[in-house]
N, C-alpha and C positions, 0 to 999 in steps of 0.2 A: 252907209259907210262901208268900205271894203272889209274892215275887220270888226266883228261884232254884228249885232242885229241891225238890219235896216228896216225902214217903215213898211217895206213890201216883202219882208222875209218869208211870210207864210206862202205868198204867191210864188216866190222864188223856189221854195221847197217843193211846191206842187209841180212846177215846170221841170225841176231837176229829176224828181222821181218819175214823172210821166215819160220823160225822154230817155231816162237811164243815163243821163249825162254825168260826166265827172265833175263838171263845173257849169255854173250859170251866172251870167250877168244880166239882170233884168232892169231896164230903164222904163219908167212910167212917166208919161206927160199928162198933167192935169187929171190925175186919177182921184179916187175917193179920198185918199189921204194926201192929196196934192202931188206935186212933182217930186220924184225921188228915184232911188235905185237900191238894189240889194245884190249882193254877191255871195255865192256859195261855191267854193272851190278849194282844193288843196293850196297851201301857201305858195308852192312853186308856180302854180297858175296865176294866183293873185299877183305875184311879183311880176309876171309877164303882162298883166292887164293894161298898164299904160301904153306899151308898144302895140298891143292888140287893138286898143281903141284908136291910136294914131293911124294904124293901117286901115281900120274901118272908116275913119274920117276921110282919109285920102281916097278910098274907093267910092265913097258917097260923092265927094267933090268931083271925081272923074266922071261919075255917072251923070251929074248935072251938066258938066262941060260937054259931054258927048251927046247929050239929049236923051239918054236912056233912063231917066228917072222922072 
């Protein structure tokens, strides 16, 4: 869940620290703990997450449509 601990929070922490990122959204598909996600970011970035994900989805769709994925 975006607020509080997610099932992949430890992995999210590792990625955030290794990359020196301000925030991380980690999505896992069929992992050891099942499918899930974790978010670590300041609240102002978490508030922007829905729009970021919508833009990302559009980019993925465009890549499929153009044959680049």
